[in-house]
C-alpha positions in Angstrom: 0.0 0.0 0.0 5.5 -1.6 -2.5 15.1 -2.1 -6.9 17.8 -4.2 -8.3 21.5 -4.3 -8.8 22.2 -4.4 -12.5 24.9 -3.8 -15.0 23.0 -1.0 -16.6 25.1 2.1 -16.5 24.2 5.0 -14.2 24.1 7.3 -17.2 21.6 5.2 -18.9 19.4 5.1 -15.8 19.6 8.9 -15.4 18.8 9.5 -19.1 15.3 8.0 -18.7 14.3 9.9 -15.6 13.0 13.1 -17.0 10.2 12.6 -19.5 10.1 14.8 -22.6 6.5 15.7 -21.9 7.2 17.2 -18.5 7.7 20.8 -17.5 8.9 22.3 -14.3 6.2 24.7 -12.9 8.6 25.8 -10.2 11.0 27.5 -12.7 11.5 31.1 -11.8 10.0 30.9 -8.3 12.8 30.4 -5.7 10.2 29.9 -3.0 8.6 26.9 -4.8 11.4 24.4 -4.7 10.8 20.7 -4.8 11.8 20.5 -1.1 8.8 22.5 -0.1 6.3 20.3 -1.8 8.0 17.1 -0.7 8.1 18.4 2.9 4.4 19.1 2.8 3.7 15.6 1.4 5.9 13.9 4.0 4.2 15.9 6.8 0.8 14.8 5.4 1.9 11.2 5.4 3.1 11.5 9.0 -0.3 12.8 10.1 -2.2 10.1 8.2 -0.3 7.5 10.2 -0.9 9.2 13.6 -3.8 7.0 14.7 -3.6 6.0 18.4 -6.7 4.0 18.1 -5.1 1.4 15.7 -3.2 -0.7 18.4 -6.4 -1.2 20.3 -8.8 -2.1 17.6 -8.9 -5.8 18.5 -9.8 -4.9 22.1 -12.4 -2.5 20.8 -14.0 -5.0 18.5 -14.1 -7.6 21.4 -15.8 -5.1 23.7 -18.3 -3.7 21.2 -19.0 -6.7 19.0 -17.8 -9.6 21.2 -15.4 -10.8 18.5 -12.6 -13.2 19.5 -9.1 -12.7 17.9 -9.8 -15.5 15.4 -13.2 -13.8 14.5 -11.4 -10.6 13.9 -8.8 -12.2 11.6 -11.6 -14.0 9.7 -14.4 -11.4 9.4 -12.8 -8.0 9.6 -9.2 -7.8 8.3 -9.7 -9.7 5.0 -12.1 -6.9 3.9 -9.2 -4.5 3.9 -7.2 -6.7 1.6 -10.2 -7.3 -0.7 -11.0 -3.5 -0.9 -7.4 -2.7 -1.6 -7.1 -5.3 -4.4 -10.4 -4.3 -6.0 -9.7 -0.6 -5.9 -6.1 -0.7 -7.1 -6.7 -1.0 -10.9 -9.4 1.7 -11.1 -7.2 4.0 -9.0 -4.2 3.5 -11.3 -6.2 4.1 -14.4 -7.7 7.3 -12.9 -4.3 8.5 -12.0 -2.5 7.7 -15.2 -5.1 8.3 -17.9 -8.1 10.2 -16.5 -7.2 12.6 -13.7 -3.7 13.2 -12.4 -1.6 12.0 -9.4 -2.4 14.8 -6.9 -6.2 14.6 -7.3 -6.3 10.8 -7.0 -4.3 11.1 -3.8 -6.9 13.6 -2.5 -9.7 11.1 -3.2 -7.7 8.5 -1.2 -7.3 10.9 1.7 -11.1 11.6 1.7 -11.7 7.8 1.8 -9.3 7.5 4.7 -11.0 10.3 6.7 -14.4 8.7 6.0 -13.2 5.3 7.2 -12.0 6.7 10.5 -15.4 8.1 11.2 -17.2 4.9 10.2 -14.8 2.8 12.3 -16.0 4.5 15.5 -19.6 5.4 14.7 -20.5 2.2 12.8 -23.0 0.1 14.8 -22.9 -3.2 12.9 -20.3 -5.7 11.8 -21.3 -4.9 8.2 -20.4 -1.3 8.7 -17.0 -2.2 10.1 -16.4 -4.5 7.2 -17.3 -1.7 4.8 -15.0 0.6 6.7 -12.1 -1.8 6.2 -12.9 -2.0 2.4 -13.0 1.8 2.3 -9.6 2.0 4.0 -8.3 -0.5 1.5 -9.4 1.9 -1.2 -7.6 4.7 0.5 -4.4 2.5 0.8 -4.5 1.8 -2.9 -3.6 5.4 -3.6 -0.2 4.9 -1.8 1.4 3.9 -5.1 0.2 7.1 -6.7 1.5 9.2 -3.8 4.9 7.5 -4.2 4.9 8.1 -7.9 4.0 11.7 -7.4 6.8 12.2 -4.9 9.4 10.5 -7.1 8.3 12.7 -10.0 9.1 15.8 -8.0 12.7 15.0 -6.8 16.1 14.6 -8.5 17.2 11.0 -9.1 20.2 11.3 -6.8 18.0 11.6 -3.7 15.6 8.7 -4.5 17.0 6.4 -1.8 17.1 9.2 0.7 13.5 10.3 0.0 12.3 6.7 0.1 13.7 6.4 3.6 12.1 9.7 4.5 8.7 8.6 3.1 8.8 5.4 5.1 10.1 7.1 8.2 7.3 9.7 8.1 4.8 6.8 8.1 6.7 4.9 10.8 7.3 7.9 13.0 3.5 8.6 12.9 3.0 4.9 14.0 5.5 5.3 16.8 3.8 8.4 18.1 0.4 6.8 17.7 1.5 3.7 19.6 3.1 5.6 22.5 0.2 8.0 22.7 -2.3 5.2 22.7 -0.4 3.4 25.4 -0.2 6.5 27.6 -3.9 7.4 27.1 -5.4 4.0 27.2 -3.1 1.8 29.3 -1.8 4.4 31.8 -4.6 7.0 32.0 -7.5 4.7 31.2 -9.2 7.2 28.9 -12.2 5.9 26.9 -11.9 4.6 23.3 -13.7 7.8 22.1 -10.6 9.9 22.8 -8.4 7.6 20.8 -10.7 7.6 17.8 -11.3 11.3 17.9 -7.5 11.9 17.9 -7.2 9.6 14.9 -10.0 11.4 13.1 -8.5 14.8 13.7 -5.1 13.6 12.5 -6.5 12.2 9.3 -8.3 15.5 8.6 -5.1 17.5 9.3 -3.2 15.2 6.8 -5.8 16.0 4.1 -5.4 19.7 4.7 -1.6 19.6 4.5 -1.7 17.7 1.2 -4.1 20.3 -0.1 -1.5 22.9 0.8 1.1 20.9 -1.2 -1.3 21.0 -4.2 -1.3 24.8 -4.0 2.5 25.0 -4.5 3.9 25.1 -8.1 5.2 21.7 -9.1 6.3 19.8 -12.2 3.4 19.1 -14.5 3.0 16.2 -16.9 1.9 17.6 -20.2 2.2 14.4 -22.3 1.5 10.8 -21.4 2.4 7.6 -23.3 -0.3 5.4 -24.6 -1.1 2.1 -22.8 0.4 0.2 -25.7 3.7 2.2 -25.5 3.9 1.7 -21.8 3.3 -2.1 -22.2 6.1 -2.6 -24.6 8.4 -0.3 -22.6 7.6 -2.3 -19.5 8.4 -5.6 -21.2 11.7 -4.3 -22.4 12.6 -2.9 -19.0 11.9 -6.2 -17.1 13.6 -8.2 -19.8 16.9 -6.4 -19.5 17.0 -5.8 -15.7 17.7 -8.8 -13.5 17.5 -6.4 -10.5 13.9 -5.4 -11.2 12.9 -9.0 -11.6 14.6 -10.0 -8.3 13.3 -7.1 -6.2 9.9 -7.4 -7.7 9.7 -11.1 -6.7 10.5 -10.1 -3.1 7.9 -7.3 -3.3 5.1 -9.7 -4.4 5.6 -12.0 -1.4 7.4 -9.9 1.1 5.0 -7.0 1.0 2.0 -9.3 1.0 3.3 -10.9 4.3 4.1 -7.5 5.8 0.6 -6.2 5.1 -1.0 -9.2 6.7 1.3 -9.1 9.7 0.5 -5.4 10.1 -3.2 -6.2 10.1 -3.0 -9.1 12.5 -0.1 -8.4 14.9 -2.3 -7.2 17.8 -4.7 -10.1 17.1 -1.7 -12.5 17.5 -0.7 -10.8 20.7 -4.2 -11.3 22.2 -4.2 -14.9 21.1 -0.8 -15.6 22.8 -1.8 -13.7 26.0 -5.3 -12.4 26.4 -4.2 -10.2 29.4 -1.6 -8.4 27.2 -2.2 -4.6 27.4 1.1 -3.3 25.9 0.1 -3.1 22.3 0.8 0.6 22.0 4.4 0.3 23.4 5.2 -2.8 21.4 4.0 -1.4 18.1 5.8 1.9 18.8 9.0 -0.1 19.4 8.4 -2.0 16.2 8.0 1.2 14.2 11.1 2.7 15.8 13.1 -0.3 14.6 11.6 -0.1 11.2 12.2 3.7 11.0 15.9 3.1 11.8 16.0 0.6 8.9 14.4 3.0 6.5 16.8 5.8 7.4 20.0 3.6 6.9 18.8 2.3 3.6 20.4 5.2 1.7 23.8 4.4 3.3 23.8 0.9 2.0 22.9 1.6 -1.6 26.2 0.2 -3.0 25.7 -3.0 -1.0 22.1 -3.4 -2.4 23.5 -3.0 -5.9 26.3 -5.5 -5.5 24.7 -8.2 -3.4 21.0 -8.0 -4.1 20.3 -11.7 -4.5 22.1 -12.5 -1.2 20.3 -9.7 0.7 16.9 -10.7 -0.6 17.5 -14.4 0.3 18.8 -13.7 3.8 15.9 -11.2 4.4 13.3 -13.7 3.4 15.0 -16.5 5.4 15.3 -14.4 8.6 11.8 -12.9 8.5 10.2 -16.3 7.8 12.0 -17.9 10.8 10.8 -15.0 13.0 7.2 -15.4 12.1 7.4 -19.2 12.7 8.8 -18.6 16.2 6.3 -15.8 16.9 3.4 -18.1 15.9 4.5 -21.0 18.2 5.7 -19.1 21.2 3.7 -19.3 24.5 5.7 -16.3 25.9 4.3 -13.0 24.9 7.7 -11.3 25.3 9.2 -13.7 22.7 6.3 -13.0 20.3 6.8 -9.2 20.8 10.5 -9.4 20.1 10.0 -11.5 16.9 7.5 -9.1 15.5 9.7 -6.1 16.3 12.7 -7.7 14.5 10.4 -8.7 11.6 9.3 -5.1 11.0 12.9 -3.9 11.1 14.2 -6.4 8.5 11.1 -6.1 6.3 11.4 -2.3 6.3 15.0 -2.5 5.1 14.1 -4.8 2.3 11.0 -2.7 1.4 12.9 0.5 1.2 15.6 -1.1 -0.9 13.1 -2.7 -3.3 11.1 0.6 -3.7 14.2 2.8 -4.3 16.1 0.3 -6.5 13.0 -0.2 -8.7 12.2 3.5 -8.8 15.8 4.4 -9.8 15.6 2.1 -12.8 12.3 3.3 -14.2 11.4 6.6 -15.8 8.6 8.9 -14.8 6.4 7.5 -17.6 6.7 4.0 -16.3 7.1 4.4 -12.6 3.4 4.3 -11.6 2.9 1.3 -14.0 5.7 -0.7 -12.3 4.4 0.2 -8.8 0.9 -0.8 -9.9 1.9 -4.1 -11.3 4.0 -5.1 -8.3 1.4 -3.9 -5.8 -1.4 -5.7 -7.8 0.5 -9.0 -7.7 1.3 -8.5 -4.0 -2.5 -8.0 -3.4 -3.4 -11.1 -5.4 -1.0 -13.1 -3.1 -2.6 -11.4 0.0 -6.1 -12.2 -1.2 -5.3 -15.8 -2.0 -3.8 -16.2 1.5 -6.9 -14.7 3.1 -9.3 -16.8 1.0 -7.4 -20.1 1.7 -6.7 -19.5 5.4 -10.0 -17.7 6.2 -13.5 -19.0 7.0 -14.1 -19.8 3.3 -11.7 -22.7 3.3 -9.3 -23.9 6.0 -10.5 -21.7 8.9 -7.0 -21.4 10.2 -6.4 -19.8 13.7 -4.4 -16.6 13.8 -1.4 -18.6 15.1 -1.6 -20.9 12.0 -1.9 -17.9 9.7 1.4 -16.5 11.0 3.0 -20.0 10.7 1.9 -20.1 7.0 3.2 -16.6 6.3 6.6 -17.6 7.8 6.6 -20.8 5.7 5.8 -18.8 2.5 8.8 -16.5 3.2 11.1 -19.5 3.7 9.9 -20.9 0.3 10.7 -17.6 -1.3 14.2 -17.7 0.1 14.7 -21.2 -1.2 13.4 -20.2 -4.7 15.7 -17.2 -4.8 18.7 -19.4 -3.8 18.0 -21.9 -6.6 17.5 -19.2 -9.2 20.6 -17.4 -8.1 22.7 -20.5 -8.3 21.4 -21.4 -11.8 22.0 -17.8 -13.0 25.6 -17.8 -11.7 26.3 -21.1 -13.4 24.9 -19.8 -16.7 27.0 -16.6 -16.4 30.2 -18.6 -15.8 29.4 -20.8 -18.8 28.7 -17.8 -21.1 32.0 -16.2 -20.0 34.0 -19.3 -20.9 32.4 -19.7 -24.4 34.3 -18.2 -27.4 31.3 -16.3 -28.6 31.3 -12.8 -27.1 28.4 -12.0 -24.7 27.5 -8.4 -24.0 27.2 -7.1 -20.5 23.5 -6.5 -20.9 23.0 -10.2 -21.8 24.9 -11.3 -18.7 22.9 -8.9 -16.6 19.6 -10.3 -17.9 20.4 -13.8 -16.5 
């Protein structure tokens, strides 16, 4: 709601970043630099994430609707995934071919604000399910927000801004978690205070983004046709092993991260029903993730040179953490595993997003983000359908075990593909027929 190391020269990458059909509306206005617009967008993202009610939703649902943790994982969270998946394609089409990026993001922010009000004032289970679907629609505009931000900034700060963008989200989560813990667990305030704070923060985020729209910015004056974008996308994927590799992680890794993010507090309650530290634990998890997002830019060279190894180790480690968290009977162990999971996943997510963005031009960036996010949502939806009440009726512990197993399978597949590719590259280098660097990189 998500980069590769290749032999393509940096000059070739840079040459595709500025589309011929774009103009810079900030030209001649020293006050309207890209830093101002980016700062307003990042501040808006921070406020959208400042929702102290989120860590306590599973408790709220149990108190108001008498839902157990397994009921919540079966009958509420899947509707977020389904709403996200169904809205993604219409949102991408609206942004790319009908409206423009900023106004589609505004529509998403309006949906986000509406979902916050329905979440508290909704009186039936159907209303809460509709609220989750609406929030999924709002989340589907995240790719548009990312594409918009990348279109405003120079290519040499892509990794840095990716870290800032994720950090804005995560810092909002940190403040939300710690605020929720202070208000609910320490001071015992009613749920209404938490929900009203979340609602006010969402409205403030919408207002700040509207302020960003009022600033002069680069405007796209020409758009490629769908057919042109399709052929360009095929060529891009075909020549870049890095995009294929990081995209494969994105499909599975982001799917697992989103599902863990939805169900983490549900797992905590299943492990220890007396647990009342959700706010602090989630704040700690977001602090760890925020640190990973900020250091991503410092390790850009390592991501370029050792991408297969990094992706494989990340999937292996996070898969093992989810398996341990799902089987533990000690809540402290479960908390620690989830915190470490968020840290490692955030590092991989920032690397994937920045590496992919740096290798795609403005005209293709939203398309690539859309395709990767859509495939990730298909994976999420299939997991929800198979493990939910429609098929296996898995408990929340079993769901986490399945997610961990899926990440371990991803690590194994990447290891096999990497070994085969390395053997093919060695064979091609020893053959008398010359092989270009691009051909080697495509393996």
